[in-house]
MARLUM-240956 format. One record per atom (N, C-alpha, C): residue number from 1; atom name; residue in three letters; x, y, z. Coordinates in steps of 0.02 Angstrom, whole numbers. Layout:
<fikols>
- k;a;r;east;north;up
- NUM;CA;ala;X;Y;Z
...
</fikols>
This chain:
<fikols>
- k;a;r;east;north;up
- 1;N;met;-478;1118;-275
- 1;CA;met;-510;1054;-284
- 1;C;met;-460;1006;-317
- 2;N;phe;-454;947;-289
- 2;CA;phe;-405;900;-315
- 2;C;phe;-433;863;-376
- 3;N;glu;-386;840;-416
- 3;CA;glu;-401;798;-474
- 3;C;glu;-368;731;-463
- 4;N;gln;-386;683;-504
- 4;CA;gln;-353;618;-501
- 4;C;gln;-339;592;-571
- 5;N;lys;-285;554;-575
- 5;CA;lys;-264;525;-639
- 5;C;lys;-240;455;-625
- 6;N;ala;-265;407;-662
- 6;CA;ala;-243;337;-655
- 6;C;ala;-188;323;-705
- 7;N;ile;-138;286;-683
- 7;CA;ile;-86;265;-729
- 7;C;ile;-77;189;-723
- 8;N;ser;-59;160;-778
- 8;CA;ser;-46;88;-780
- 8;C;ser;29;77;-773
- 9;N;ile;48;26;-736
- 9;CA;ile;118;9;-727
- 9;C;ile;128;-61;-756
- 10;N;gly;165;-65;-809
- 10;CA;gly;174;-128;-844
- 10;C;gly;228;-171;-812
- 11;N;gly;239;-229;-841
- 11;CA;gly;292;-273;-821
- 11;C;gly;274;-320;-764
- 12;N;met;211;-324;-747
- 12;CA;met;190;-368;-693
- 12;C;met;145;-423;-721
- 13;N;pro;143;-481;-689
- 13;CA;pro;99;-535;-713
- 13;C;pro;26;-526;-692
- 14;N;tyr;8;-466;-670
- 14;CA;tyr;-59;-450;-648
- 14;C;tyr;-71;-376;-664
- 15;N;asp;-132;-355;-661
- 15;CA;asp;-150;-285;-675
- 15;C;asp;-122;-241;-620
- 16;N;lys;-76;-197;-637
- 16;CA;lys;-43;-153;-588
- 16;C;lys;-54;-81;-608
- 17;N;ser;-78;-41;-560
- 17;CA;ser;-91;29;-575
- 17;C;ser;-83;72;-513
- 18;N;ala;-87;137;-523
- 18;CA;ala;-84;185;-469
- 18;C;ala;-132;242;-485
- 19;N;ile;-152;278;-433
- 19;CA;ile;-193;337;-441
- 19;C;ile;-153;396;-413
- 20;N;ile;-150;449;-452
- 20;CA;ile;-115;510;-431
- 20;C;ile;-168;562;-415
- 21;N;tyr;-166;588;-354
- 21;CA;tyr;-211;642;-332
- 21;C;tyr;-170;706;-327
- 22;N;phe;-195;760;-355
- 22;CA;phe;-157;823;-356
- 22;C;phe;-205;882;-364
- 23;N;asp;-180;941;-348
- 23;CA;asp;-216;1003;-360
- 23;C;asp;-175;1042;-412
- 24;N;gln;-202;1048;-472
- 24;CA;gln;-168;1080;-528
- 24;C;gln;-148;1152;-514
- 25;N;lys;-185;1185;-470
- 25;CA;lys;-173;1256;-456
- 25;C;lys;-118;1267;-404
- 26;N;ile;-93;1214;-374
- 26;CA;ile;-44;1221;-320
- 26;C;ile;21;1188;-341
- 27;N;thr;76;1224;-331
- 27;CA;thr;142;1196;-347
- 27;C;thr;158;1140;-297
- 28;N;pro;172;1081;-323
- 28;CA;pro;186;1025;-276
- 28;C;pro;253;1034;-240
- 29;N;lys;254;1015;-176
- 29;CA;lys;316;1020;-138
- 29;C;lys;344;951;-120
- 30;N;ala;303;900;-123
- 30;CA;ala;325;831;-109
- 30;C;ala;272;782;-132
- 31;N;cys;292;720;-136
- 31;CA;cys;244;666;-153
- 31;C;cys;237;620;-93
- 32;N;ile;178;592;-87
- 32;CA;ile;164;542;-36
- 32;C;ile;143;478;-71
- 33;N;leu;182;425;-63
- 33;CA;leu;166;361;-93
- 33;C;leu;125;321;-42
- 34;N;tyr;63;306;-59
- 34;CA;tyr;16;276;-13
- 34;C;tyr;3;202;-29
- 35;N;phe;1;160;24
- 35;CA;phe;-15;89;19
- 35;C;phe;-71;73;68
- 36;N;his;-125;46;43
- 36;CA;his;-186;34;84
- 36;C;his;-175;-21;135
- 37;N;gly;-221;-23;183
- 37;CA;gly;-222;-76;233
- 37;C;gly;-269;-132;212
- 38;N;gly;-280;-179;258
- 38;CA;gly;-325;-235;245
- 38;C;gly;-294;-302;262
- 39;N;gly;-247;-302;308
- 39;CA;gly;-218;-366;330
- 39;C;gly;-183;-404;275
- 40;N;leu;-163;-371;221
- 40;CA;leu;-131;-400;162
- 40;C;leu;-180;-443;122
- 41;N;leu;-242;-448;145
- 41;CA;leu;-292;-492;114
- 41;C;leu;-346;-456;75
- 42;N;tyr;-359;-394;92
- 42;CA;tyr;-410;-355;57
- 42;C;tyr;-391;-282;57
- 43;N;gly;-428;-241;23
- 43;CA;gly;-415;-169;20
- 43;C;gly;-413;-144;-51
- 44;N;his;-413;-77;-56
- 44;CA;his;-414;-43;-122
- 44;C;his;-369;17;-119
- 45;N;lys;-336;31;-174
- 45;CA;lys;-293;90;-177
- 45;C;lys;-333;155;-174
- 46;N;asp;-398;153;-187
- 46;CA;asp;-439;214;-187
- 46;C;asp;-479;222;-123
- 47;N;asp;-452;198;-66
- 47;CA;asp;-490;199;-4
- 47;C;asp;-479;261;40
- 48;N;leu;-439;308;17
- 48;CA;leu;-425;367;59
- 48;C;leu;-487;412;63
- 49;N;pro;-502;436;123
- 49;CA;pro;-559;482;130
- 49;C;pro;-548;547;91
- 50;N;glu;-601;574;64
- 50;CA;glu;-596;635;25
- 50;C;glu;-565;693;66
- 51;N;gly;-580;695;130
- 51;CA;gly;-552;748;172
- 51;C;gly;-476;746;175
- 52;N;his;-448;686;180
- 52;CA;his;-376;678;179
- 52;C;his;-347;702;113
- 53;N;leu;-379;680;59
- 53;CA;leu;-355;698;-8
- 53;C;leu;-357;774;-19
- 54;N;arg;-411;804;0
- 54;CA;arg;-420;876;-10
- 54;C;arg;-368;915;32
- 55;N;leu;-362;898;95
- 55;CA;leu;-316;933;139
- 55;C;leu;-244;927;115
- 56;N;leu;-223;867;97
- 56;CA;leu;-153;856;77
- 56;C;leu;-138;886;9
- 57;N;thr;-183;880;-39
- 57;CA;thr;-169;909;-105
- 57;C;thr;-170;985;-102
- 58;N;gln;-213;1014;-61
- 58;CA;gln;-213;1087;-53
- 58;C;gln;-150;1112;-18
- 59;N;ala;-119;1069;21
- 59;CA;ala;-56;1087;54
- 59;C;ala;5;1077;9
- 60;N;gly;-6;1054;-53
- 60;CA;gly;49;1046;-101
- 60;C;gly;78;977;-107
- 61;N;tyr;43;927;-83
- 61;CA;tyr;67;858;-89
- 61;C;tyr;32;822;-146
- 62;N;arg;71;787;-186
- 62;CA;arg;43;741;-236
- 62;C;arg;38;673;-202
- 63;N;ile;-20;644;-202
- 63;CA;ile;-29;579;-170
- 63;C;ile;-32;526;-225
- 64;N;ile;10;477;-220
- 64;CA;ile;11;423;-269
- 64;C;ile;-7;359;-232
- 65;N;ser;-64;333;-249
- 65;CA;ser;-91;274;-214
- 65;C;ser;-81;212;-257
- 66;N;phe;-43;165;-230
- 66;CA;phe;-27;104;-266
- 66;C;phe;-68;45;-241
- 67;N;asp;-78;-3;-284
- 67;CA;asp;-106;-67;-262
- 67;C;asp;-48;-116;-256
- 68;N;tyr;-63;-175;-231
- 68;CA;tyr;-14;-229;-225
- 68;C;tyr;-52;-294;-225
- 69;N;pro;-19;-350;-244
- 69;CA;pro;-55;-414;-246
- 69;C;pro;-73;-437;-175
- 70;N;leu;-132;-466;-170
- 70;CA;leu;-159;-485;-104
- 70;C;leu;-147;-558;-88
- 71;N;ala;-139;-571;-23
- 71;CA;ala;-136;-640;2
- 71;C;ala;-207;-668;1
- 72;N;pro;-217;-731;0
- 72;CA;pro;-168;-784;7
- 72;C;pro;-136;-804;-59
- 73;N;ala;-162;-782;-116
- 73;CA;ala;-132;-802;-180
- 73;C;ala;-60;-775;-185
- 74;N;ala;-49;-715;-159
- 74;CA;ala;18;-687;-158
- 74;C;ala;49;-698;-90
- 75;N;lys;108;-725;-89
- 75;CA;lys;144;-735;-26
- 75;C;lys;181;-670;-9
- 76;N;leu;200;-663;54
- 76;CA;leu;231;-601;78
- 76;C;leu;291;-579;38
- 77;N;pro;337;-623;17
- 77;CA;pro;394;-599;-23
- 77;C;pro;372;-565;-88
- 78;N;leu;320;-591;-121
- 78;CA;leu;295;-560;-182
- 78;C;leu;263;-493;-167
- 79;N;ile;225;-488;-113
- 79;CA;ile;193;-425;-95
- 79;C;ile;247;-372;-81
- 80;N;leu;298;-390;-42
- 80;CA;leu;352;-343;-27
- 80;C;leu;390;-323;-90
- 81;N;asp;404;-371;-134
- 81;CA;asp;437;-355;-197
- 81;C;asp;396;-306;-238
- 82;N;asp;330;-315;-238
- 82;CA;asp;287;-271;-275
- 82;C;asp;288;-200;-247
- 83;N;val;286;-194;-181
- 83;CA;val;288;-127;-150
- 83;C;val;355;-93;-166
- 84;N;arg;409;-131;-160
- 84;CA;arg;475;-102;-178
- 84;C;arg;476;-83;-252
- 85;N;ser;447;-124;-295
- 85;CA;ser;444;-109;-367
- 85;C;ser;405;-45;-380
- 86;N;ser;351;-35;-343
- 86;CA;ser;311;26;-351
- 86;C;ser;354;87;-333
- 87;N;ile;391;83;-279
- 87;CA;ile;434;139;-258
- 87;C;ile;489;150;-309
- 88;N;his;520;96;-333
- 88;CA;his;572;102;-384
- 88;C;his;543;133;-448
- 89;N;his;482;113;-467
- 89;CA;his;451;141;-527
- 89;C;his;442;217;-519
- 90;N;phe;418;237;-461
- 90;CA;phe;410;309;-447
- 90;C;phe;478;344;-453
- 91;N;leu;530;316;-425
- 91;CA;leu;596;348;-427
- 91;C;leu;627;347;-497
- 92;N;asp;614;294;-535
- 92;CA;asp;643;288;-602
- 92;C;asp;604;326;-655
- 93;N;his;540;341;-642
- 93;CA;his;497;374;-691
- 93;C;his;459;432;-658
- 94;N;pro;494;480;-629
- 94;CA;pro;458;534;-593
- 94;C;pro;413;575;-639
- 95;N;glu;431;579;-702
- 95;CA;glu;390;618;-749
- 95;C;glu;320;589;-757
- 96;N;ala;313;523;-750
- 96;CA;ala;248;491;-755
- 96;C;ala;202;512;-698
- 97;N;tyr;232;534;-643
- 97;CA;tyr;194;553;-583
- 97;C;tyr;192;629;-572
- 98;N;gly;223;667;-619
- 98;CA;gly;227;739;-610
- 98;C;gly;270;757;-550
- 99;N;ala;323;719;-540
- 99;CA;ala;361;724;-478
- 99;C;ala;435;735;-487
- 100;N;asp;456;767;-542
- 100;CA;asp;527;777;-554
- 100;C;asp;559;812;-494
- 101;N;ser;610;781;-466
- 101;CA;ser;652;807;-412
- 101;C;ser;615;824;-347
- 102;N;leu;556;797;-337
- 102;CA;leu;520;809;-275
- 102;C;leu;540;757;-222
- 103;N;pro;544;777;-159
- 103;CA;pro;553;726;-107
- 103;C;pro;490;684;-101
- 104;N;tyr;497;627;-69
- 104;CA;tyr;438;584;-61
- 104;C;tyr;435;554;9
- 105;N;phe;374;539;30
- 105;CA;phe;360;506;93
- 105;C;phe;324;441;78
- 106;N;leu;331;392;122
- 106;CA;leu;292;331;117
- 106;C;leu;236;337;168
- 107;N;trp;176;316;149
- 107;CA;trp;117;320;193
- 107;C;trp;78;255;186
- 108;N;gly;65;224;242
- 108;CA;gly;26;163;241
- 108;C;gly;-22;161;300
- 109;N;arg;-77;127;290
- 109;CA;arg;-125;115;343
- 109;C;arg;-123;41;360
- 110;N;ser;-114;26;424
- 110;CA;ser;-115;-42;449
- 110;C;ser;-66;-86;411
- 111;N;ala;-89;-135;373
- 111;CA;ala;-44;-178;335
- 111;C;ala;-1;-137;286
- 112;N;gly;-30;-84;258
- 112;CA;gly;9;-40;214
- 112;C;gly;65;-6;250
- 113;N;ala;54;12;314
- 113;CA;ala;107;42;355
- 113;C;ala;163;-9;367
- 114;N;tyr;143;-70;381
- 114;CA;tyr;192;-124;389
- 114;C;tyr;235;-131;326
- 115;N;leu;203;-131;268
- 115;CA;leu;239;-137;205
- 115;C;leu;287;-78;194
- 116;N;cys;265;-19;212
- 116;CA;cys;308;41;206
- 116;C;cys;369;36;251
- 117;N;leu;359;13;313
- 117;CA;leu;415;6;360
- 117;C;leu;466;-45;335
- 118;N;ile;442;-102;312
- 118;CA;ile;487;-154;286
- 118;C;ile;522;-129;222
- 119;N;ala;485;-97;178
- 119;CA;ala;515;-72;115
- 119;C;ala;569;-21;131
- 120;N;ala;556;24;177
- 120;CA;ala;606;75;194
- 120;C;ala;668;44;226
- 121;N;ala;658;-8;266
- 121;CA;ala;714;-40;300
- 121;C;ala;757;-81;252
- 122;N;tyr;725;-113;202
- 122;CA;tyr;762;-161;160
- 122;C;tyr;757;-147;85
- 123;N;gly;731;-89;66
- 123;CA;gly;718;-77;-5
- 123;C;gly;776;-57;-47
- 124;N;his;829;-28;-18
- 124;CA;his;888;-7;-56
- 124;C;his;869;39;-114
- 125;N;phe;839;96;-98
- 125;CA;phe;817;144;-149
- 125;C;phe;872;194;-164
- 126;N;lys;875;217;-227
- 126;CA;lys;926;265;-245
- 126;C;lys;915;332;-210
- 127;N;lys;855;345;-187
- 127;CA;lys;840;405;-149
- 127;C;lys;794;382;-91
- 128;N;ala;816;393;-31
- 128;CA;ala;777;371;28
- 128;C;ala;715;415;37
- 129;N;pro;663;386;66
- 129;CA;pro;604;428;80
- 129;C;pro;621;482;132
- 130;N;ala;587;538;128
- 130;CA;ala;597;593;176
- 130;C;ala;566;575;243
- 131;N;gly;522;526;244
- 131;CA;gly;490;505;305
- 131;C;gly;438;451;292
- 132;N;ile;410;425;346
- 132;CA;ile;359;373;341
- 132;C;ile;300;394;384
- 133;N;leu;240;393;354
- 133;CA;leu;179;407;390
- 133;C;leu;146;339;404
- 134;N;ser;147;319;466
- 134;CA;ser;121;253;485
- 134;C;ser;54;262;521
- 135;N;tyr;-1;249;485
- 135;CA;tyr;-67;252;515
- 135;C;tyr;-82;183;545
- 136;N;tyr;-84;180;609
- 136;CA;tyr;-97;120;649
- 136;C;tyr;-62;58;621
- 137;N;gly;2;68;606
- 137;CA;gly;44;12;585
- 137;C;gly;83;-14;644
- 138;N;tyr;127;-60;633
- 138;CA;tyr;168;-88;686
- 138;C;tyr;220;-38;708
- 139;N;gly;235;-38;772
- 139;CA;gly;286;7;799
- 139;C;gly;356;-21;791
- 140;N;phe;366;-81;816
- 140;CA;phe;432;-112;813
- 140;C;phe;425;-183;785
- 141;N;leu;464;-198;736
- 141;CA;leu;458;-263;703
- 141;C;leu;503;-316;734
- 142;N;cys;541;-299;785
- 142;CA;cys;586;-347;815
- 142;C;cys;566;-364;887
- 143;N;asp;510;-340;910
- 143;CA;asp;486;-354;978
- 143;C;asp;455;-423;983
- 144;N;his;453;-448;1044
- 144;CA;his;425;-513;1059
- 144;C;his;354;-521;1033
- 145;N;trp;311;-471;1043
- 145;CA;trp;240;-476;1023
- 145;C;trp;233;-486;948
- 146;N;phe;280;-460;909
- 146;CA;phe;275;-465;837
- 146;C;phe;293;-535;812
- 147;N;gln;337;-568;848
- 147;CA;gln;363;-632;825
- 147;C;gln;330;-693;858
- 148;N;thr;286;-680;905
- 148;CA;thr;253;-735;942
- 148;C;thr;179;-736;925
- 149;N;pro;153;-794;906
- 149;CA;pro;81;-798;891
- 149;C;pro;39;-778;952
- 150;N;ser;-16;-746;940
- 150;CA;ser;-61;-724;993
- 150;C;ser;-97;-784;1024
- 151;N;arg;-93;-789;1090
- 151;CA;arg;-129;-843;1124
- 151;C;arg;-204;-836;1115
- 152;N;tyr;-227;-774;1113
- 152;CA;tyr;-299;-763;1103
- 152;C;tyr;-322;-793;1037
- 153;N;tyr;-289;-776;983
- 153;CA;tyr;-310;-801;918
- 153;C;tyr;-300;-876;912
- 154;N;gln;-249;-902;945
- 154;CA;gln;-238;-974;944
- 154;C;gln;-293;-1011;982
- 155;N;ser;-328;-977;1027
- 155;CA;ser;-381;-1009;1066
- 155;C;ser;-447;-1013;1027
- 156;N;leu;-453;-976;973
- 156;CA;leu;-514;-977;933
- 156;C;leu;-517;-1039;890
- 157;N;pro;-578;-1061;873
- 157;CA;pro;-583;-1119;828
- 157;C;pro;-553;-1102;760
- 158;N;pro;-524;-1151;728
- 158;CA;pro;-495;-1138;661
- 158;C;pro;-550;-1121;611
- 159;N;val;-531;-1080;563
- 159;CA;val;-577;-1062;509
- 159;C;val;-574;-1119;458
- 160;N;asp;-630;-1141;436
- 160;CA;asp;-633;-1196;388
- 160;C;asp;-602;-1174;321
- 161;N;ala;-564;-1218;292
- 161;CA;ala;-530;-1203;228
- 161;C;ala;-579;-1188;172
- 162;N;ser;-642;-1208;178
- 162;CA;ser;-691;-1194;126
- 162;C;ser;-702;-1119;118
- 163;N;cys;-684;-1079;168
- 163;CA;cys;-690;-1006;162
- 163;C;cys;-648;-979;105
- 164;N;leu;-597;-1015;87
- 164;CA;leu;-553;-992;33
- 164;C;leu;-581;-1007;-36
- 165;N;ser;-632;-1049;-40
- 165;CA;ser;-656;-1072;-106
- 165;C;ser;-688;-1016;-147
- 166;N;his;-713;-964;-116
- 166;CA;his;-745;-910;-154
- 166;C;his;-695;-858;-180
- 167;N;leu;-631;-865;-162
- 167;CA;leu;-581;-818;-185
- 167;C;leu;-552;-841;-252
- 168;N;ser;-530;-794;-290
- 168;CA;ser;-497;-809;-353
- 168;C;ser;-432;-846;-339
- 169;N;ser;-414;-892;-382
- 169;CA;ser;-351;-928;-373
- 169;C;ser;-293;-887;-403
- 170;N;gly;-309;-837;-443
- 170;CA;gly;-257;-795;-473
- 170;C;gly;-241;-736;-428
- 171;N;leu;-189;-700;-447
- 171;CA;leu;-169;-641;-409
- 171;C;leu;-220;-585;-418
- 172;N;glu;-238;-554;-362
- 172;CA;glu;-284;-498;-362
- 172;C;glu;-249;-439;-328
- 173;N;thr;-263;-379;-351
- 173;CA;thr;-235;-319;-321
- 173;C;thr;-288;-276;-286
- 174;N;ser;-348;-302;-282
- 174;CA;ser;-402;-266;-249
- 174;C;ser;-452;-318;-223
- 175;N;gly;-476;-307;-162
- 175;CA;gly;-523;-355;-134
- 175;C;gly;-568;-322;-82
- 176;N;asp;-632;-338;-85
- 176;CA;asp;-680;-309;-38
- 176;C;asp;-680;-346;28
- 177;N;leu;-695;-309;80
- 177;CA;leu;-703;-338;146
- 177;C;leu;-758;-391;147
- 178;N;thr;-811;-380;108
- 178;CA;thr;-867;-427;108
- 178;C;thr;-848;-495;80
- 179;N;thr;-800;-498;36
- 179;CA;thr;-781;-563;7
- 179;C;thr;-716;-591;37
- 180;N;his;-677;-549;70
- 180;CA;his;-612;-571;94
- 180;C;his;-606;-574;170
- 181;N;tyr;-657;-551;206
- 181;CA;tyr;-651;-548;279
- 181;C;tyr;-644;-616;312
- 182;N;ser;-677;-666;285
- 182;CA;ser;-674;-732;317
- 182;C;ser;-603;-759;320
- 183;N;ile;-560;-739;275
- 183;CA;ile;-491;-762;279
- 183;C;ile;-449;-716;323
- 184;N;tyr;-477;-658;341
- 184;CA;tyr;-441;-611;383
- 184;C;tyr;-442;-632;456
- 185;N;val;-497;-662;478
- 185;CA;val;-503;-679;549
- 185;C;val;-470;-745;567
</fikols>
């Protein structure tokens, strides 16, 4: 049975934390650093299904789930800097994660996979990830489809700016689909 432990990560102008999932009875063989999906606009670091957590922790993986600041208050460079900072924090403070000398993988779902791919490509880490688990993330970031706006979405009526009025003006690291979906579409 897996356990979880929350840790606070200081030095940010917003509340920054991570959740570590592990099985105390099993010797860890690697860590998986997880970043949630949600179009960069919503999501939670604690969104992993229990079945995933149980299976992976029983197989000897420590899962470390990070949050990151959400758009639109956070622009993409800040979000990417935060993801890279999370990875650097893991590498600089492995004892805080119970991860001394363990290899690590990056794992993201959707937008989180995109962030993992970009971080791995441009992060300049003192120890490279052993691999990347991309759950329905982008395949290639240099293809035409990635750099060209979708004609389909451009054909839809614009979303009224008043949809943004219910969002906090400050940086948030967690957001529900019910309150953030209108800015997603």
